[in-house]
N, C-alpha and C positions, 0 to 999 in steps of 0.2 A: 324557502323550502329547506335549504341546507341547515338553517338554524334550528328547525323543528325536528329534524331527523334524529339527532342525539337524544333529545327529550322524549321523542316517541319510542326509541329503542329502550331507553332506561325504564319508561313507563311499562312497556310490554314485558320486559325482563322482570321487573319488580312484581307485576301482576301474576306472572307465571310462578314466581317464587312463592307468593302468598297462596296461590291456588294449591301448589304442591304441599305447603305447610298445613293448610286446612285439611287436605285429603289425608296426609300422613297422620295428623292428630285425631282424625275422626275414626280411623280404623281400630286402633287399640281401645278407645273408649267404647266403641260398639261391642267389641269382644268382652270388655269388662262389664258392660251392662248385661250382656247375655249371661255371664258367669254370676253376676249379682242376682239376676232374676231367678236362675236355677237354684242358687243358694237360698233365696227368699222362699221359693216354692218348697224346697226341702224342709226348711225351718217350719213353715206352715203345716206341711204334712205331718211332721213330728209332733207339733203342738196339738193337732187333731187327735193323735193317739193318746195324749196324756192329759188333756184339758178337761176339767170338771168345773162347770159354771153353776152358780146359784141364782135363780131368777128372783124377781121382786116379790113373787108369791110363795117363795120358799122351795120351789121345785129345783132339784139338782139335775143338771143335764151333763152326762158324760158323753162327749162328742162321739167317741168310738162305739158307743152303745146305741146311738140314734139309728132307728130302723129305716128311715127314709133314705133313698139313694142320694138325694141332694140336701146339702146343708149350706145356708147362707149366713155368714156372720156380718152384720151391718153395724159398723162403729159410727156413732153419731153423738151429737150434743144438742140441747134445746136452743142454744144461741147460734147454732150453725145454720145459716139460711140455705146453703146448698143441700144440707141434710134434709131439711124440711121440704125443699123443692122436689127431692127424689122420692119421698114417701108415697105419693099416689101411684107411681109406677111400681114401687116395691110391693104395695098391697095388691095391685093387679097381677104382678108376677107370682105372688103367693097364691092367689086365687086360681091362676092358670094351671099351676103345677100341683095344687091341692095336696093330696096325701103322699106325693112323691118328694115334697120339699118341707124342710124344717127351717124356719127363719128365726134367728136369735138377734135381737137388738142389744148392742152393748153400748150403754150410755156413759159418756165421759164428763157429765156435769159434776163439778167439784163441790158446790155448796147446795145443800138441801135437794139432792137429786130426785128422790122418790116423788114428791109432788109435781116436779117438772116432767118426769117421765109419764106419770098418770095423766096429766093435763094434755101433753103432746099426743099420747096414745089415743086419748078420747077424741081429740080434734082431728087427727088423721086416720082414725079407724084402724089403728095398729093392733091387730089381734094375735100377735105373736109374742113369745116370751121376751121379757126385757131383763137385762143383767146390768147392775150398777157397777161402775168402775171409777169411783170418785178419785182414787189415788193413782189411776192409770196403770195399775198392775198388769191388767190383761193387755191393754194397748201397748205397753212397753215390751211385752213378750213378743208382740207382733211387729215391733219396730215402727209403730204408727206415730207420725209427727203431725198429722193434720186430719181433719174430718171433712167430708165423709170418707169412709174407707170400707170396702166390701170385699170379702173373700168368699167365693163359691166353691164348694167341694162336691165331687161326685165319688161316692164310696170311699171317702177319706183322702182323696187326691185332689189337689187344687186344679180347677179347670178355668177359673177366671179371677182376676184381681182388678178392682177399680180403685184408683187413687184419688178420684174426684167424684162429683155427682154423676150418677149412672142412670140412664134411662133403661130400666129393667125390661122394658118391652121392645127394646131395640132389636131389629131383625138379626143382626150379627150375633148378639148375645143369645137370643132364642135358638138360633141355628146351632150354636156351640153347646147349649144345654140339651137340645133335642138329640144331637149327635152323641153326646155322652150317655143319655138315657137309652138310646137304641143299641149301644154297645154293651156287651155283658161282661 
C-alpha cells in the first residue's frame, strides 16, 4: 500500500491540474464564441440591408424591400447530400408560413449550375426563387465554408442560423419563429 500511495497522489494531483486547465481554457473560448456569434449576426443584419440578389428567372430581390416578415436564405449545392435531405422539411416550412415567409435558395454549384438547379427544384418541389452563386461571391460575404447553411431573418434581424442540415419543422425552431412573429 505504501508503494502505491505516491503514485495515487501524483495521479490525483495531475488529474486536478488537467481539469483546471480544461476549465480555464474553456471559459475564454466560450466568451470568444459569443462575441463571434454576435459579430456574425451583425454582419448578416448589415448584409440584409444592402444585398440585392438576382434569381434564375431574372427577378431582382432586394432583401430590405421584401414585404414578408420572415426571410430564409438557404445556401445549398446539388452535390450536397445534407442539402437535399433538408429540402422536404424546408418545403413544409415554406407551406406552413405561406405569405409570411420568403425563401431564397442560393446555389453554390460551380459548373453549369442552372440545369442542376432546375433539375433539383423539380425533383424536390422547390417553388421558391433560386439564385446562382457559382463564384461564391454571396457565400463569401456570409463567411460560408460549407453547405447547407441557412439564415432566417425576422424583419431584417437574424433569428436563426443553421450551420448544418436543418429540420425546418423542428419544434424548437417553430417556437422561435412563432415567437418572432407574435412580437411586433
